[in-house]
C-alpha positions in Angstrom: -38.8 40.3 -1.0 -40.2 36.9 -1.3 -39.6 36.8 -5.0 -35.9 37.7 -4.5 -35.5 35.1 -1.9 -37.2 32.4 -4.1 -35.0 33.4 -7.0 -31.8 33.1 -4.9 -32.9 29.7 -3.6 -33.6 28.5 -7.1 -30.3 29.8 -8.3 -28.4 28.1 -5.6 -30.3 24.9 -6.2 -29.5 25.0 -9.9 -25.8 25.5 -9.2 -25.7 22.7 -6.6 -27.7 20.4 -9.0 -25.4 21.1 -11.9 -22.3 20.5 -9.8 -23.6 17.2 -8.5 -24.5 16.1 -12.0 -21.0 16.9 -13.3 -19.3 15.2 -10.4 -21.3 12.0 -10.9 -20.7 12.0 -14.6 -16.9 12.4 -14.1 -16.9 9.5 -11.5 -18.8 7.3 -13.9 -16.3 8.1 -16.7 -13.4 7.2 -14.4 -15.0 3.8 -13.4 -14.7 2.6 -17.0 -11.0 1.7 -17.1 -11.6 -0.5 -20.2 -12.6 2.5 -22.2 -9.1 3.9 -22.1 -8.4 2.5 -25.6 -11.2 4.5 -27.1 -9.9 7.6 -25.3 -6.4 7.0 -26.7 -7.9 6.7 -30.2 -9.9 9.9 -29.8 -6.8 11.8 -28.5 -4.7 10.5 -31.4 -7.4 11.5 -34.0 -7.7 15.0 -32.4 -3.9 15.5 -32.5 -3.8 14.3 -36.1 -6.6 16.7 -37.1 -4.7 19.5 -35.4 -1.6 18.7 -37.3 -3.5 18.7 -40.6 -5.1 22.0 -39.8 -1.7 23.5 -38.9 0.0 22.1 -42.0 -2.7 22.9 -44.5 -3.8 26.5 -43.7 -6.0 28.5 -46.0 -3.0 30.5 -47.3 -1.0 27.3 -48.1 -4.0 25.8 -50.0 -4.6 28.9 -52.1 -0.9 29.5 -52.9 0.1 25.9 -53.3 -1.1 22.8 -55.1 -3.1 21.4 -52.2 -2.8 17.9 -50.8 -0.4 15.5 -52.4 -2.1 12.2 -53.2 0.2 10.2 -50.9 -0.6 12.5 -48.0 -4.3 12.4 -48.6 -4.3 8.6 -48.3 -2.0 8.7 -45.3 -4.2 11.0 -43.3 -7.5 9.3 -44.1 -6.5 5.7 -43.5 
């Protein structure tokens, strides 16, 4: 019985500790208002990568001629 109780206490302590850690980390991120430029750049690059993945699927690469040179330079600049 003692083992079960100790296990449950440890489990609850782990959940509470993880929750507190994540809440503190989120508050620390929100404090840095100056870092919004970096966040915008990251969001733009993520959206750009998603567009590239959608436009150049495996089927289109195997049945087409691949990236056009102009598009290659446009996406990697």
